[in-house]
N, C-alpha and C positions, 0 to 999 in steps of 0.2 A: 865840440857833440859830448854825451854824457853820457852815452853807454857807446862799446866797439863790437862792432857785427864778429860773427864768426862764421865759419865754414862748415857747410853740412855736406859731407861725401857720398853721393848715391856709385855705385857699381856701375859698370856699363851693366845693356840687359842680355850681356852674353858672355860666359869668361870657358872658354874650350880649354884651356892650359890652368888648373886653380896653380901649381909650382908658379907657372910667370907668372900670375895677379898677385899670388901672394907676395914674392919678392918687392914686385910694383907696390904696391899697397904698405908695407914698411917699411918703404923707401921712401912717399907720399908723406907716411904719418910720422916721421924723426924727421921733416922738411919745414914745419910750420905745425900751428894748434889747426886742431881739426873737430869742431865738436863732437862729431855722432857719426857712423857709416850707416848709411842704409842698404839695406839687402835686397836688391831687387831683379830678379833674374826670369827675363819672361822665353815663355817656349816659340814655335816658329812661328807663330801667329802675331808675335809680339804684344800680346793681351794677357794673356791666361801665365801666371804663375807657373815658372818649372818647379815644384817642390823639391826635387833629386838632387836638381845642380844648386840648389839656396841650402839641402840638408849639406850635401858635401861641401862647398865653399865654406857654410859658417862653421861644421866640424874642427876645420884646416884652421880657420883667421881666428875664432872668436875672441880666443883669450889672450891670441895677441894684441888684439886689436884693445881688448880692454885693461889690459895692463900698460896699454900708454893712457890711458883715463880716457877716452875714446869710449862711447855711448853706441850699442849698437844696436840696432832698428832692422824689424822685417817688412817689408812691405806685404800690403792687403791679409795677411793673414795672423791674425792674434794667436790662433792655436796652434799653428809652427810656431809663431814665436817662444809661446810659451815652452813648446818640448825641447826646442832648441837652447833654451837658455840664455835668450836674450835679453837688453836690457827695455824692450819695447817693442810699440808696432806701430806702423803708420797707415791708416785706411784711406780708403776714398769713400765718394759717396754711395758706391753699390758694394761693398767690403762688409755689410754687415753695421751693427750699431755701436755705437761709441760705450753703452753698457754695455755690452755683451764684449768687447776690447778690454775694457778694466775690466771684466770679469777672469780673462783669462792672465792678462798678462801682473791682474794684485793693485793693490794702494799704491804703491812705488814706483810700481813698470810706468813708463813711458808710451800715452797715445795720444798722435796724430791726427790732426782731420786736414783733408784737402776739402779747403771751399772755392774752389777755383777763381773767379772773378765776382764773388757772391758775399756781401757786405748779411746778407743773412742765415746764410750757414755757417757762417763765421762767428756769428754773436752764438745761433742756437749749438754751435759746439763751443763754444767758450763758457757759456752759460750751464753746458754740462758735463765741466769738465776736462777738456781733453789740455795737454797739457801744452800744448801749440799749434795753429790753425796756418795750415800752409797756402799761397792766394799764386797763381797763375797758369798760363805761360804769359810772362812779359815778353819775351822774345820767341821767333820760330824754333823748334828742336828737332831733331832727327830721332831722337829717342823716344816718342811718343805721339800718336796724330793730334794736333792742336784744337779741341773746343771750344777753349775760351781764351782768350784775350786780354791780361787784367791790365790795370792802369795803374802805376808805381803811386797815384795819390791813395790809392785805398790803403796801401801801409800806413802812410801818415796819417789818413782817419783813424787806421785801428790802432796806432798809436794813442790816439788823445783819448782815445775810447775805453780801450779794453784794457785788463792787466795781464795775458796768459801772449807768451811770444809770437812773433810771425814769422814766416820763414818766405823767403821767393823763391819760386822755379820757374824753369825755364827756358831753356836757351843761355845759360849766363853763363859771360866770361871775365875774361880779367876785365878785357876793353869795355863792354857795356854794364858791369857790374855795381859801378859805384855810385850811375844813378840810382840806382835801388840803395843802395848802402843810404846815402842824404837822404830818400824820401823816407825811412824808416826800418827800414828788414831787419832783425836780429840776427836771422842767418839768412844765406845765401845755400840754396842747393844747388850742388852743382856736378852735373856728371859730365858729358861730353867736353866742358872745359875747363876740366882738368885732364881725365884720359887721353882727350886729340892735342892736348895743348902743345904746340910744333916743338919745342927742350923738354917735354916729357912731365910725366905728372908732378913729381918732386918738384921742378921748379916754379909750376901751377901752384902749386900748396904754398909752395913760397911767397911766388907775386900776391895772392891775395893777400895774405897776411899783412904783407906791405900795406897793399892800397886799404884796407883797414885799420890797420894803426896808423898811417897817416890823415884819414879821414876826421878817423877819433880824437887826434892831435890838434886839431884846428881850432 
């Protein structure tokens, strides 16, 4: 392969103890290459962003994560990303326009866009200046309700057609992620596959990177 996939880490949807998470996160980031961390914290309904939790977690970890060369993105809210000094935002199809997100995070900020299983939405995002597009879900996931099921061929099509990177998301683990890497994912976005790994988050980060390196070297 002429590129190497990288890991895009997403926080658990709930972080009861910020200090414990802080230690787990730093150990995980020190275990191997991680391109970015998306802070995605939800209220009890599992849908609405928990802005106070996002502020609390981000204020504690932001500088330490960035010092490791890892970009920090906030899910859903470009205004909150700007307020907290994050590197950018990840928006869904109902989280405002890409133009508005860009206005909040600035020309150098990162704006990623959820495109589900839609070539049309992805092409619109790419044409309007998204820094990456995200496709999914590729597998069943406990992090959110799955309304769209993406096929790995979508990643291959995107690589052949468009320039911005593509992110694969949804139920990805070390065991099932290789097919997405081979299909053309520039990044694998992973939450439970890291935090719920039986050997711990650091072992998961290490295992993902070993898989990326092996496939890239073929």
